[in-house]
C-alpha angles and dihedrals in degrees: 000000000000091000090054093050090050091051090048093049090047091051092050093049092048096045090050090057094052092072094072099139102064101132135182123202111228128203097230132047091226092064094054132097089201136027111218129194119193113221129208098230131044090230091066099055135099093204133021108219130203117192110222122205099223135047093234091061094059111122136232099255090306100117099269104127132190116196112217128214094228134038092232093061092055129091090206136028116211135190123203110227127205098227135045094229091062095055130100091194131027113210135185122201113230128200098226133051092227090062097059118103145099124300096173104039091183087076093053095098091066089075100047 
């Protein structure tokens, strides 16, 4: 019984960490963990992002983002900047889930 309880606790802990890409868009840059700029062309981005409809579909730092309703629900708070030079991360929104992913893996640590 103790082993089963331990396995369940480990599973719950692991499944909670999978939903790493729950994000909230804040109103001020001072509130953000990361400043993000949306580029016009895929070739300019660090990360290709696919917006998922449900929290359970949020990825494990693989570009599948779920936008939460409240800041307290999010893993990361982001602020959309007006200029590329202000950004920590450049993203491009894709139309299909299979297109999501990192192009510049050196920036991957920003979302952990």
